[in-house]
N, C-alpha and C positions, 0 to 999 in steps of 0.2 A: 328403413335400413339401419342397421346397428352401427354405432360409432366404433372406430377402431383406434386402438392405442398404438402409437409407433414404438418400436423396440429401440431403446437407447441404452448405452452403457451407463449404469448408475443404479441407485436404489429407488424403487418405485413405491409410492404410498398414495393413500387417499386422504384428502384434507377437507374438513368441513369449513366452508367459508361463511361469511356474515349472512348471506342470503339463504343459508341452510341447504346449500347444494354441495354435493361431494365433487371434488375436483382431483383428477389424477395429477400428481406432481412427481418430479424426478430430482434427485440430488446426486452430487458427485460420489464416486466410489471412495470409501474411506481408505486412508492410508495408515500404516502402523509405524510408530517411531519409538525406540527405546530411550531410557533416560540418558544414555551416553550420546544422544543425537545421531545415532546411526539408523538408517532406514532399514526396515525389516521387509524383505521381499515375499515372505510367506506368512500366512495367517490361517486361522481356523474360522470357518463360518458354521454356526450351529443351525440346525433345522428346527423351526418352531413347530412343535407337535400340536399344541393347543393354546388358545388364548381366550380372554374373557372380555366382554363389553358390558358395562353397567347400564341400568335403565336410564340414567341421566344422559348418557351418550345417545341413546335412541331418541330421547325427547329433543335434544339439541338438533339432530338431523331432521326430525319431523317438524320442528318449529314451535314446540310447545313451551 
C-alpha cells in the first residue's frame, strides 16, 4: 500500500535526512512585508518550469 501525504496549508518539500532517506516536510506559508512595516496582502507566486539536480545530490540520497 502506498503512503499518502496529508494536504496541509504550507509549503511542501522533500528533505534528505542523515540516514539518506527523503522525508516530506511542510513549512508555514510565507508572508510579505514592505520596508514601512505594512503587511502586503497580495503577492506573486512564480511557477517553476524546470530545475536541476547535480550528481552530488544523487550520491547523498543513495548513501555514497
